[in-house]
C-alpha positions in Angstrom: 51.1 49.7 -51.9 48.1 52.0 -51.4 47.2 51.5 -55.0 46.8 47.7 -54.6 43.4 47.8 -52.8 42.0 50.2 -55.4 43.3 48.1 -58.2 41.8 44.9 -56.7 38.5 46.7 -56.2 38.5 47.8 -59.9 39.3 44.3 -61.1 36.6 42.9 -58.9 34.1 45.4 -60.2 35.0 44.6 -63.8 34.8 40.9 -63.2 31.4 41.3 -61.5 30.0 42.9 -64.7 31.1 40.0 -67.0 28.1 38.0 -68.0 27.7 34.8 -69.9 24.6 33.9 -71.9 23.5 30.6 -73.4 22.2 30.6 -76.9 19.4 28.1 -77.2 18.3 26.6 -80.6 14.8 25.2 -79.7 15.7 24.1 -76.2 19.2 22.8 -76.9 22.3 24.9 -76.0 24.0 25.7 -79.4 26.3 28.6 -78.6 27.2 31.5 -76.3 27.3 35.2 -75.8 29.9 36.6 -73.5 29.6 40.3 -72.5 32.3 41.9 -70.4 31.8 45.5 -69.2 34.2 47.9 -67.6 34.1 51.6 -67.2 33.0 53.0 -70.6 33.7 49.8 -72.5 31.5 46.8 -73.5 33.2 43.7 -75.2 31.2 40.8 -76.6 31.9 37.4 -78.0 29.0 35.8 -79.8 28.8 32.4 -81.5 26.3 29.6 -82.2 25.7 26.7 -84.6 22.4 25.4 -85.8 21.7 23.5 -89.0 25.5 23.5 -89.7 25.8 27.2 -89.7 26.0 30.3 -87.5 28.0 33.5 -86.8 31.2 34.1 -85.0 31.4 37.8 -84.0 33.2 40.0 -81.5 32.3 43.6 -80.7 33.7 46.5 -78.7 31.6 49.5 -77.8 33.1 52.5 -76.1 31.1 55.3 -74.4 31.8 58.5 -72.6 30.8 59.1 -68.9 27.6 60.8 -70.0 26.6 57.7 -72.0 27.5 59.0 -75.5 28.6 56.3 -77.9 32.1 57.2 -79.0 33.4 54.2 -80.8 32.2 50.8 -82.0 34.1 47.9 -83.7 33.0 44.5 -84.7 34.8 41.7 -86.6 34.0 38.1 -87.4 32.1 35.9 -89.8 28.4 35.9 -90.6 26.0 32.9 -90.8 26.9 32.0 -94.4 30.6 33.0 -94.2 30.6 36.7 -95.2 33.2 38.9 -93.4 32.0 41.1 -90.5 34.2 44.2 -90.4 32.5 47.4 -89.2 33.5 50.5 -87.2 32.1 53.7 -85.9 33.8 56.7 -84.3 32.6 60.0 -82.8 35.5 62.4 -82.3 35.5 66.2 -82.0 31.9 66.4 -83.0 32.4 64.4 -86.2 30.9 60.9 -86.6 32.3 58.5 -89.1 31.6 54.9 -90.0 32.7 52.1 -92.3 31.2 48.7 -93.1 31.3 46.2 -95.9 28.2 47.9 -97.4 28.9 51.6 -96.9 30.9 54.4 -95.3 30.3 58.0 -94.4 30.6 60.8 -91.9 28.5 63.4 -90.3 29.8 66.7 -88.9 28.2 68.3 -85.9 27.3 65.0 -84.3 26.5 64.9 -80.6 25.6 62.6 -77.7 22.1 62.0 -79.0 23.4 59.6 -81.7 23.6 55.8 -81.6 25.1 53.5 -84.2 23.2 50.6 -85.8 25.6 48.0 -87.2 24.6 45.8 -90.1 24.9 42.8 -87.8 24.9 43.0 -84.0 24.9 40.6 -81.1 22.0 40.6 -78.6 24.3 42.3 -76.1 24.7 45.3 -78.5 20.9 45.4 -78.9 20.7 45.3 -75.1 23.0 48.3 -74.8 20.9 50.2 -77.4 17.9 49.6 -75.1 19.7 50.9 -72.1 20.6 54.1 -74.0 17.1 54.6 -75.3 15.8 54.4 -71.8 18.1 57.1 -70.7 16.8 59.5 -73.3 14.0 61.9 -72.3 11.7 60.9 -75.1 12.8 57.3 -75.2 14.1 57.7 -78.8 17.4 58.4 -80.5 18.7 59.4 -83.8 20.8 56.6 -85.3 23.6 56.4 -87.8 23.8 55.7 -90.6 19.9 55.8 -90.6 17.0 55.3 -88.4 15.2 56.6 -85.3 14.6 53.7 -82.9 12.4 54.0 -79.8 11.6 51.8 -76.8 8.5 51.0 -74.7 8.2 48.9 -71.6 5.4 46.4 -71.9 5.4 44.6 -68.5 7.4 43.7 -65.5 8.0 40.2 -64.1 9.2 39.3 -60.6 12.1 36.8 -60.9 12.4 35.3 -57.4 15.3 33.0 -58.4 17.4 36.0 -59.4 16.4 38.5 -56.6 15.4 41.2 -59.1 12.6 42.1 -61.5 12.9 41.9 -65.2 10.9 43.8 -67.8 9.8 43.1 -71.3 10.7 45.9 -73.7 9.9 46.5 -77.4 12.3 48.5 -79.6 10.6 50.0 -82.7 12.3 51.3 -85.8 14.6 48.3 -86.4 12.4 45.9 -88.3 8.8 45.5 -89.5 7.8 44.2 -86.1 9.1 45.4 -82.7 12.3 43.8 -81.4 11.5 42.3 -78.0 14.1 42.2 -75.2 14.0 41.2 -71.5 16.0 43.6 -69.3 16.8 43.7 -65.6 14.7 46.5 -64.0 17.4 47.6 -61.6 20.1 48.5 -64.2 18.4 47.7 -67.6 21.1 45.2 -68.4 20.2 42.5 -70.9 18.6 39.4 -69.4 17.3 37.6 -72.5 16.3 37.9 -76.1 13.7 35.3 -76.9 12.2 34.0 -80.2 9.2 32.0 -79.2 9.3 28.5 -80.7 12.8 29.0 -82.1 15.1 29.7 -79.1 16.9 32.7 -77.8 19.8 34.0 -75.7 19.4 33.9 -71.9 21.6 34.8 -69.0 23.4 31.6 -68.0 21.7 29.8 -65.2 18.3 30.9 -66.2 17.7 28.7 -69.3 14.8 27.1 -67.5 12.9 30.4 -67.8 12.7 30.1 -71.6 9.1 28.8 -71.7 7.8 31.3 -69.3 9.4 34.3 -71.0 8.2 32.9 -74.4 4.6 32.7 -73.2 4.6 36.2 -71.8 6.3 37.6 -74.9 3.8 35.8 -77.2 1.0 37.3 -75.2 2.3 40.8 -75.7 2.8 40.2 -79.5 -0.7 38.6 -79.6 -2.3 41.7 -78.1 -0.9 43.8 -80.9 -2.1 41.4 -83.6 -5.5 41.1 -82.0 -5.9 44.9 -82.0 -5.0 45.0 -85.7 -7.4 42.1 -86.5 -10.2 44.3 -85.2 -9.0 47.5 -86.9 -7.8 46.4 -90.4 -10.4 44.1 -92.0 -13.5 45.6 -93.7 -16.4 43.2 -93.4 -18.4 42.5 -96.6 -21.8 41.5 -95.2 -24.4 40.1 -97.6 -23.6 39.9 -101.3 -20.5 41.5 -102.8 -19.7 41.9 -106.6 -16.4 42.5 -108.2 -17.6 44.1 -111.4 -16.2 43.7 -115.0 -13.0 42.0 -113.9 -10.6 39.8 -115.8 -10.0 36.7 -113.8 -7.4 34.0 -113.9 -8.5 30.4 -114.6 -5.7 28.7 -112.8 -6.4 25.2 -113.9 -6.3 26.1 -117.6 -3.7 28.9 -117.0 -5.6 31.5 -119.0 -7.3 34.8 -118.4 -11.1 34.9 -118.7 -13.8 37.6 -118.6 -14.4 40.3 -118.1 -17.0 39.0 -115.6 -18.9 39.9 -112.5 -17.7 37.7 -109.6 -20.1 37.5 -106.7 -19.1 36.7 -103.1 -21.3 35.5 -100.3 -20.6 34.3 -96.8 -16.9 33.8 -97.4 -17.3 31.9 -100.7 -17.5 32.5 -104.4 -21.2 32.5 -105.2 -21.3 33.1 -109.0 -19.3 34.1 -112.0 -21.5 35.9 -114.7 -21.3 38.2 -117.7 -21.2 41.8 -116.6 -24.6 43.1 -115.6 -26.4 39.9 -116.5 -27.7 39.1 -113.0 -30.4 41.8 -113.0 -31.9 41.2 -109.5 -28.7 40.4 -107.6 -28.8 43.6 -105.6 -25.3 43.4 -104.1 -24.6 45.2 -100.8 -21.0 46.1 -101.9 -19.5 46.8 -105.3 -15.8 46.7 -106.2 -14.6 47.9 -109.7 -12.6 45.4 -111.6 -11.9 47.7 -114.5 -8.2 47.6 -115.5 -7.6 45.0 -112.8 -7.1 41.2 -112.7 -8.6 38.9 -110.1 -6.4 36.0 -109.0 -6.9 33.1 -106.6 -5.0 33.8 -103.4 -1.3 32.8 -103.6 0.0 29.7 -101.8 3.5 29.9 -100.4 4.7 26.3 -100.2 7.9 26.8 -98.3 7.3 28.9 -95.1 8.7 28.8 -91.6 5.9 30.9 -90.2 6.1 33.2 -87.2 3.5 35.6 -85.9 5.5 38.5 -87.3 5.0 37.1 -90.8 1.2 37.1 -90.9 0.4 40.6 -92.1 3.2 40.7 -94.7 1.9 37.6 -96.3 -1.6 39.0 -96.6 -0.5 42.4 -97.8 1.3 40.7 -100.8 -1.6 38.4 -101.7 -0.4 35.2 -100.0 -3.6 33.9 -98.4 -2.3 30.4 -97.7 1.1 28.9 -96.7 2.6 25.5 -96.1 4.9 25.5 -93.2 7.7 22.9 -93.7 9.4 23.1 -90.4 8.5 24.7 -87.1 7.8 24.2 -83.4 4.8 22.0 -83.7 2.9 23.3 -80.6 3.6 27.0 -81.5 2.4 26.5 -85.1 -0.7 24.7 -84.0 -1.6 27.5 -81.6 -1.0 30.1 -84.3 -3.0 28.2 -86.8 -5.9 28.0 -84.4 -5.9 31.7 -83.8 -5.9 32.4 -87.5 -8.8 30.0 -88.1 -10.8 31.5 -85.3 -10.2 35.0 -86.6 -8.4 36.1 -83.5 -5.5 37.3 -85.7 -5.1 38.1 -89.3 -3.1 35.6 -91.3 -3.0 33.1 -94.2 -4.4 29.6 -94.0 -1.8 27.3 -92.6 -1.0 23.7 -93.6 2.0 22.0 -92.0 4.6 19.4 -92.9 6.0 17.1 -90.2 9.7 18.0 -89.7 12.2 15.2 -88.8 15.9 15.7 -88.5 18.6 13.2 -87.6 20.9 13.6 -84.6 24.4 14.9 -85.5 26.7 17.7 -84.6 25.1 19.6 -87.5 21.5 19.0 -86.6 18.8 21.6 -87.0 17.1 21.5 -83.6 13.4 20.6 -83.7 10.7 18.6 -81.9 12.0 15.3 -83.4 15.7 14.7 -83.7 16.0 10.8 -83.7 19.2 9.0 -83.1 18.0 5.7 -84.6 15.5 4.3 -87.1 13.1 3.2 -84.3 12.8 6.8 -83.0 12.4 8.1 -86.6 9.5 5.7 -87.2 7.9 6.8 -83.9 8.1 10.4 -85.0 6.2 9.5 -88.2 3.5 7.8 -86.0 3.1 11.0 -84.0 2.7 13.1 -87.2 0.2 10.6 -88.6 -1.8 10.6 -85.4 -2.0 14.4 -85.4 -3.4 14.7 -88.9 -0.3 15.7 -90.9 -0.3 14.8 -94.6 3.4 15.1 -95.5 6.8 14.8 -93.9 10.0 16.9 -94.4 13.2 14.9 -93.9 16.3 16.9 -93.2 20.1 16.9 -93.7 21.2 14.6 -90.9 18.7 11.7 -91.6 20.8 8.6 -92.2 20.6 7.5 -95.8 19.8 3.9 -94.8 16.7 5.2 -92.9 15.1 6.9 -95.9 13.5 3.9 -97.6 11.9 2.4 -94.5 10.8 5.8 -93.3 9.1 6.5 -96.7 7.5 3.1 -96.7 6.2 3.6 -93.2 4.8 7.0 -94.0 3.0 5.7 -97.1 1.4 3.0 -95.1 0.0 5.8 -92.9 -1.1 7.9 -95.9 1.7 10.5 -95.7 3.9 11.8 -98.5 7.6 12.4 -97.9 9.9 15.2 -99.1 12.5 17.6 -97.9 16.2 18.0 -98.2 18.4 15.3 -99.7 20.1 13.7 -96.6 23.9 14.0 -96.5 25.8 11.3 -98.3 22.9 10.7 -100.7 22.1 12.2 -104.1 18.8 13.5 -105.2 18.5 10.6 -107.6 18.9 8.1 -104.7 16.3 10.0 -102.6 13.8 9.9 -105.4 14.5 6.2 -106.0 14.0 5.6 -102.3 10.5 7.2 -102.5 10.8 10.9 -102.0 7.6 12.6 -103.3 9.1 16.0 -103.3 12.6 17.7 -103.2 13.1 21.1 -101.7 15.5 23.8 -103.1 17.2 24.3 -106.4 20.6 23.7 -104.7 19.6 20.2 -103.6 18.6 19.4 -107.1 21.8 20.8 -108.5 23.9 18.9 -106.0 22.7 15.7 -107.6 25.3 16.3 -110.3 28.1 17.5 -108.0 28.4 15.6 -104.8 30.8 12.7 -104.1 30.2 9.9 -101.6 32.3 11.8 -99.0 30.8 15.3 -99.4 29.1 16.3 -96.2 26.2 18.5 -97.2 25.1 19.1 -93.6 27.6 22.0 -93.7 27.9 25.1 -95.8 29.3 22.8 -98.5 25.7 22.4 -99.8 25.8 26.0 -100.8 29.5 26.5 -101.7 29.9 23.4 -103.8 27.0 24.6 -106.1 28.5 28.0 -106.4 32.0 26.7 -107.1 31.2 23.9 -109.6 27.7 24.2 -111.1 29.0 26.6 -113.8 30.7 23.6 -115.4 27.5 21.5 -115.8 26.3 20.7 -119.3 22.5 20.4 -118.8 21.9 18.9 -122.3 23.9 15.8 -121.4 22.4 12.3 -120.9 22.9 12.4 -117.1 20.7 15.5 -116.8 18.1 14.2 -119.2 18.0 10.8 -117.3 17.5 12.5 -114.0 14.7 14.8 -115.2 13.1 11.7 -116.7 13.3 10.0 -113.4 11.5 13.0 -111.7 8.9 12.8 -114.4 8.4 9.1 -114.0 7.9 9.3 -110.3 5.8 12.4 -110.4 8.2 14.1 -108.0 7.3 17.6 -107.0 10.1 20.2 -106.9 10.0 23.2 -104.6 12.9 25.3 -106.0 12.8 28.4 -103.7 14.8 30.4 -106.2 14.6 33.6 -104.2 16.2 32.0 -101.2 19.4 31.6 -103.3 19.4 34.5 -105.8 21.3 37.0 -103.6 23.6 34.3 -102.2 25.0 33.6 -105.7 24.8 37.0 -107.3 25.0 39.8 -104.7 28.2 41.6 -103.8 28.7 43.6 -100.6 27.2 47.1 -100.8 25.1 46.3 -103.9 21.3 46.2 -103.7 19.9 42.8 -102.9 18.4 41.7 -106.3 15.5 39.9 -104.7 14.2 43.0 -102.9 15.6 46.0 -104.9 12.2 46.7 -106.4 10.6 47.2 -103.0 13.5 48.5 -100.9 12.6 52.1 -101.3 9.2 51.5 -99.5 10.8 49.7 -96.6 12.1 51.3 -93.3 15.5 52.9 -93.8 17.2 50.5 -91.4 16.0 47.6 -93.5 17.1 49.3 -96.7 20.7 49.4 -95.4 20.5 45.8 -94.2 19.6 44.7 -97.7 23.0 45.9 -99.0 24.7 43.2 -96.9 25.6 40.1 -98.9 25.6 36.6 -97.4 28.9 35.7 -99.1 32.0 37.7 -99.8 32.9 37.8 -103.5 35.9 39.1 -105.5 35.6 39.5 -109.2 36.6 35.9 -109.9 34.1 34.4 -107.5 31.3 36.7 -108.6 31.8 35.6 -112.2 31.9 32.0 -111.2 29.0 32.0 -108.9 26.9 34.1 -111.2 27.5 31.5 -113.9 26.4 28.8 -111.5 23.2 30.8 -110.8 22.4 30.8 -114.5 22.8 27.1 -114.6 20.3 26.7 -111.8 17.9 29.0 -113.6 18.3 26.9 -116.8 17.8 23.7 -114.8 14.5 25.2 -113.5 13.4 25.9 -117.0 14.2 22.4 -118.2 12.3 20.8 -115.3 9.2 22.9 -116.1 9.5 22.1 -119.9 9.7 18.4 -119.1 6.4 18.6 -117.0 8.0 18.3 -113.6 5.4 19.6 -111.0 6.7 22.8 -109.5 5.4 24.6 -106.4 6.2 28.2 -105.4 7.9 28.5 -102.0 10.1 31.2 -100.5 12.1 30.2 -97.4 12.8 34.0 -97.3 11.1 37.3 -96.5 7.4 36.5 -96.6 5.3 37.9 -99.4 8.0 40.0 -101.2 10.0 36.9 -101.8 7.0 35.1 -103.2 6.5 37.9 -105.7 10.1 37.7 -106.7 9.9 33.9 -107.0 7.3 34.3 -109.7 9.4 36.9 -111.5 12.4 34.5 -111.5 10.3 31.8 -113.0 9.5 34.1 -115.9 13.1 35.1 -116.2 14.0 31.5 -116.4 11.7 31.0 -119.4 8.4 29.9 -117.8 5.4 31.7 -119.3 3.8 34.1 -116.8 0.4 32.2 -117.0 2.2 29.0 -116.0 4.0 30.8 -113.1 0.6 32.0 -111.9 -0.7 28.4 -112.1 2.3 27.2 -110.0 1.6 29.9 -107.5 -2.1 29.0 -107.1 -3.4 25.7 -108.5 -0.2 23.7 -107.9 0.1 25.1 -104.3 -3.4 24.1 -103.4 -3.1 20.7 -105.1 0.1 19.7 -103.5 -0.9 20.9 -100.0 -4.2 18.9 -100.3 -6.4 22.0 -100.3 -7.6 22.1 -103.9 -11.2 21.5 -102.9 -11.2 24.8 -101.0 -8.7 27.1 -102.5 -6.4 27.5 -105.5 -8.9 28.5 -108.2 -11.8 30.9 -108.9 -14.8 28.6 -108.9 -18.3 28.6 -107.5 -18.3 27.2 -104.0 -14.7 27.7 -103.2 -13.3 30.0 -100.5 -13.3 33.7 -101.4 -9.5 33.9 -101.0 -8.8 36.3 -103.8 -6.2 38.9 -104.9 -7.2 41.9 -107.0 -4.2 43.5 -108.8 -3.8 46.5 -110.9 -2.9 45.5 -114.5 -2.4 42.2 -116.2 0.1 39.8 -114.7 -0.3 37.4 -117.6 1.1 40.1 -119.8 3.6 41.4 -117.2 4.3 39.2 -114.2 5.4 42.3 -112.2 1.8 43.3 -111.8 1.6 40.8 -108.9 3.3 43.5 -106.9 0.4 45.9 -107.5 -2.0 44.4 -105.0 -5.1 46.7 -104.7 -7.2 44.4 -102.5 -7.1 41.1 -100.7 -10.3 39.2 -100.0 -10.5 36.4 -97.5 -13.3 34.0 -96.7 -13.1 34.0 -92.9 -15.4 31.2 -91.6 -18.8 32.2 -93.0 -17.9 35.8 -93.5 -16.2 37.7 -96.3 -13.5 40.2 -95.4 -11.6 42.8 -97.5 -8.1 43.8 -96.6 -6.4 46.9 -97.8 -2.8 46.1 -98.6 -2.0 49.8 -98.1 -3.3 49.7 -94.5 -1.5 46.4 -93.8 1.8 47.9 -95.1 1.3 51.0 -93.0 0.9 48.9 -89.9 4.4 47.5 -90.5 6.0 50.9 -91.4 6.1 50.1 -95.1 5.0 52.7 -97.7 2.1 51.5 -99.8 2.7 50.5 -103.4 -0.7 51.3 -104.9 -3.9 52.8 -103.5 -6.5 50.3 -102.2 -9.4 49.4 -104.4 -12.5 51.4 -103.4 -15.5 49.5 -102.0 -18.9 51.2 -102.6 -22.2 50.5 -101.0 
């Protein structure tokens, strides 16, 4: 009987350490994180759904009394359905691990090691933070790779909780720090917040989301503001890029060599080399062996502050954001335009989603047509030029929504709403269709197929291989796109790995840059979104080839294409252009899509998109000739941006180094 009080005390202590967190998508509860901790053991249950998808994951972490990580196990299903099955063990000084992407062991391992799984819950990241804070130098060696560190940025008194919380930044896991809010008394996880998107917060404190977001944004902003002062090289007065080949994006041909003069943030003149005898430039940049391109325009972005530098480093000087938190994006856009932070020029589409169990949470999720039309009014009043409609919009709403938007001067595009075909969306007035899978589904969906779910990806992989693209149905659909002038934003890179990568293999979209990325990211790129056996890999690979052929046929028919990513900024854009060329689009046409078309279909052609006198000096100088070899777009030697009435040069090498990426080519030299 004497054991009973002790047992009850142990059970009470264990229960007291069980915590439940709410996962918020935007500001709507969309899932949970349950973390139960007993002596030497942490168990988690993590699940959420947004946009018809999300992970289901369970973890167990075991540790010794001195804090050493001794074992880890996780199982479940990832966002797109891939199996999560990973383990780590430290026994008798030997560490071993196994995951769907790799396995290995290390003898002589000790307490200093932590394990970084391919996919972890916020609770596991919180435990990593606790461990790092216990280390004398606030760093730890990680298996299989990495050396994460931690820094406390600020403390916040939380009167409603009775304790303080702190904002911490973990470095070494990604290109930007990973931010966490921890209790200051025991460093337990309080929240992981993604400003503008949502986060995971201790249950009962969901109302703190806005305050934590603002404080976290301020910390991130301070870093970006510092870099905005350190990284640009002002080009006062007149600058000349000498003897450079330059890309005429309207005609899709190379011209020159020429001297291209820049003044006060704009292109001042284009002349024969050495012909302007009295120009007396203050700065000279050699164009020998290089090609000057208009800045690239990414037409399918969901921008966050962490994306800004990577876009610029890869030559993307303008983006179109097609779905975001409107207030967050407007604030970020203002900071870029004022020069407070470095970033591409931003245009925005107005995102509208219908209310359903599969909704992507956003500012406007109407439950009826009246609410949908009111959302369009809001976007029109705030100066938006185009709408993006999403999966859960009711089919019967589309035609009146398009008509109302046109009355207000707005174009309409986006996903094809569930229980519609792309043909029906175009006939109802869509000006643009996003994603190659949405185009391909036109030939595959039945009236009962619910494409609000993962079916919109799986149906294409399973059945597109059987399509015969030279049939009358395909020709008629492409003719319909041509007749209506419908723009297609294929985002090929967003799907390449999904349909072709197997677990443990290099991600085909980033294999060519992976060696320059931080080691932790390199390992993450070995993780496929979908599990494939030999049969499925063959089938889905054949379906991918059909999508590539469909892209080629649309371009050959004169369908306007725009280059968007919906994936890792910058690197995905470069891969997008390579995929266009692989599909059979000539490199010069791919470059036109990336520049002229992007500017034209985001209503910015008067300012950007081509190298012409008077236009913004948003330019990319690359080593080599991308018209001869599209891969030259990866060799960015210098990025120039017209910032208000100033001209600034950005070294991609310096931008990459600020993100922990090894540079690809040396920066072009600027002489005075």
